[in-house]
C-alpha positions in Angstrom: 75.7 186.1 113.7 76.1 185.7 110.1 76.6 182.5 108.1 80.3 181.8 106.7 80.3 183.2 103.5 81.0 180.6 100.9 84.7 180.6 99.8 86.2 179.8 96.6 88.9 177.4 96.8 90.9 176.5 93.4 93.9 174.5 93.9 94.1 174.2 90.2 93.9 177.9 90.2 96.8 178.1 92.6 99.3 175.9 90.8 98.3 177.3 87.1 99.1 181.3 88.4 102.8 180.2 90.4 103.7 178.4 86.8 102.6 181.0 84.8 104.5 183.5 87.1 107.7 181.6 87.0 107.3 181.1 83.2 110.3 178.3 82.1 111.7 178.4 85.6 108.8 176.4 86.9 109.4 173.3 88.9 106.6 170.6 89.7 109.3 168.0 91.3 109.8 171.4 93.8 105.7 171.8 94.6 105.9 168.3 95.3 108.3 167.9 97.7 107.4 171.8 99.0 108.5 170.7 102.5 112.5 169.8 101.2 112.5 172.4 98.8 112.4 175.1 101.8 115.0 173.2 104.0 117.2 172.5 101.3 117.3 176.8 101.0 117.0 177.2 104.5 120.2 175.2 104.9 122.2 177.6 102.1 121.3 180.7 103.7 121.3 180.1 106.9 120.5 183.7 108.6 117.1 183.7 109.2 116.6 187.4 108.4 118.1 187.3 105.6 116.2 183.7 104.7 112.4 185.8 105.0 112.9 188.4 102.8 114.8 186.5 99.8 112.8 183.0 99.8 112.0 181.6 96.6 111.4 178.6 97.7 108.3 179.9 99.8 106.6 180.7 96.2 106.4 176.6 96.0 105.8 175.5 100.2 102.8 178.2 100.5 101.6 177.3 97.0 101.1 173.5 97.9 99.7 174.3 101.2 97.0 176.9 100.4 96.3 173.6 97.6 95.2 171.4 100.5 92.6 173.5 102.2 93.6 173.5 105.6 93.0 176.9 106.4 89.4 177.1 105.4 87.7 176.2 108.8 89.9 178.7 109.8 88.5 180.7 107.3 84.9 180.2 108.1 85.1 181.2 111.6 85.8 184.2 110.7 83.6 185.2 107.7 80.7 184.0 110.4 82.0 186.7 112.2 82.6 189.6 110.3 80.9 190.2 107.5 81.7 191.0 103.8 82.5 194.9 103.2 84.8 194.9 106.3 88.0 195.6 107.0 90.7 192.7 107.7 93.9 192.2 107.3 96.1 189.7 106.5 98.5 189.8 109.0 101.9 187.9 107.7 100.3 187.1 104.4 103.3 184.8 102.0 102.1 184.4 98.8 98.1 185.8 99.8 96.4 183.1 99.5 93.5 183.9 102.2 92.9 186.8 101.8 92.8 187.2 97.8 89.7 184.2 98.5 88.1 187.1 101.2 88.7 190.0 98.2 86.8 187.9 96.2 84.0 187.6 98.4 83.5 191.0 98.8 86.2 192.0 102.0 88.1 194.7 101.8 91.5 193.1 102.8 95.0 194.7 103.7 98.1 192.3 103.5 101.4 192.6 105.7 104.4 190.9 105.3 107.8 191.5 104.4 109.7 192.9 101.0 109.8 189.5 99.5 109.6 187.4 96.8 106.1 185.7 98.2 105.0 189.7 98.2 106.2 190.3 94.9 104.5 187.1 94.2 101.1 188.4 96.1 101.4 191.4 93.7 101.1 190.0 90.1 98.3 187.9 91.3 96.6 190.7 92.4 96.9 193.0 89.0 96.6 189.1 87.2 92.8 188.9 89.2 92.3 192.6 89.1 92.0 192.7 92.4 93.2 196.0 94.0 94.8 195.8 97.8 97.7 197.3 99.6 100.7 195.2 100.5 102.2 196.6 103.4 106.0 196.2 104.3 106.3 194.8 108.1 109.6 196.4 108.1 107.8 199.9 107.5 104.3 201.3 108.7 101.4 199.2 109.2 98.4 201.2 109.9 95.5 200.0 112.6 91.7 200.4 112.6 90.8 197.0 110.8 87.7 195.2 111.8 90.0 192.0 112.3 93.0 190.9 112.2 94.1 187.3 111.4 97.4 185.2 111.1 97.5 181.7 110.0 100.8 178.9 110.8 102.6 182.5 110.9 103.3 183.4 115.0 105.4 179.7 115.4 108.1 181.6 113.1 108.8 184.8 115.5 110.6 185.1 118.5 108.4 186.9 120.5 104.9 185.7 120.5 103.3 188.3 122.8 105.5 191.1 120.8 103.2 189.8 118.0 99.9 189.4 119.4 100.5 193.2 120.4 100.9 194.1 116.7 98.0 192.8 115.9 95.8 193.8 119.1 97.2 197.5 118.5 95.5 197.3 114.7 92.0 195.7 115.0 89.0 194.7 117.2 88.9 191.4 116.2 91.9 188.9 116.2 92.2 185.5 114.8 95.2 182.8 115.1 96.1 180.1 115.4 98.5 178.2 117.7 100.8 175.1 116.3 101.8 172.2 118.7 105.7 171.4 118.1 106.4 168.5 116.1 110.3 167.7 116.3 110.0 166.4 112.6 108.7 169.9 111.1 110.7 172.4 109.4 113.3 174.4 111.5 111.7 177.7 111.1 108.8 176.6 113.0 109.7 177.4 116.9 108.4 176.1 120.2 105.3 177.9 121.4 104.5 178.1 124.8 100.6 177.2 124.5 99.4 176.9 128.0 100.7 180.6 128.7 99.7 182.3 125.9 95.6 180.3 125.7 96.3 182.2 129.4 96.7 185.3 127.8 94.3 185.2 125.4 91.6 184.0 128.2 91.6 187.3 129.3 89.8 189.0 127.0 86.7 188.8 125.0 87.3 185.1 123.8 84.9 184.6 121.3 85.8 181.3 120.6 88.4 178.7 120.8 88.4 175.1 119.1 91.4 172.6 118.2 91.6 172.1 114.8 93.4 169.4 112.7 94.5 167.6 115.9 97.3 170.1 116.8 96.2 173.5 115.6 94.7 176.0 118.5 92.1 178.7 116.7 91.1 181.7 118.9 88.7 184.1 118.2 89.5 187.2 120.3 88.7 190.8 120.9 91.6 192.3 123.1 89.3 194.1 125.5 90.0 193.6 129.0 87.3 190.4 130.4 85.5 190.8 133.9 86.9 188.3 136.0 84.4 185.5 135.9 84.3 186.0 132.2 88.5 185.1 132.4 87.4 182.2 134.9 85.0 181.1 132.8 87.6 181.6 129.3 90.0 179.5 131.2 87.7 176.6 132.3 86.3 176.5 128.3 90.2 175.9 127.3 90.9 173.6 130.0 88.0 171.4 129.4 88.5 171.6 125.4 92.6 170.2 125.6 91.2 167.9 128.4 88.9 166.2 125.3 91.8 166.6 122.7 93.9 164.3 124.8 91.5 161.7 126.5 90.6 161.8 122.5 87.0 162.6 123.5 87.1 166.1 121.0 
């Protein structure tokens, strides 16, 4: 198994690029209040479908979150299983911070999301960094044939998580996704996921890794290939043991 690839997380660069992109309209107060910034915009738009395709507040929200480095352990898992040069899909990419790190580490990344201000900013970032990568519109056609597809902090936004996983499974040989436990204090855009059932669903396949990170994030790496009955039982036991350790405080 390859060692994780060293990825370059640069919080100052994340903010500097957003400041340069927005120019005179940049407001650091909105970055510092990124959750409230998003909530205020959502309250003014109301319609979720329209919100995801027009949101300006997500530029601040996603930048602030990228600056925390929360997703670095997720990316470390991906790079430990998939070597540089592999073709990977950043599904629900937003402003593309994860995929940009992978691109600069030698991966062939393609991005997919709705055509919105976040992907417009991503196009600007790619040009600024002299990088070349396709950005696919989820309202259009997204190709397949990827070595891996990942989606971090995305599935809790969709109405049908099983259909979402199915879209990823049709496009890649390896799937990496995290499932966030529901927090009633989170933003209204976060839906409550049927985590136990989703984990049973994934246990039917070739499960390569399962862990609970940051206390509430269930990180799952699997190949969408049916597992033998004994392997499925082993997968479910492994998941149950990890969840028990989490609940008991032993993990």
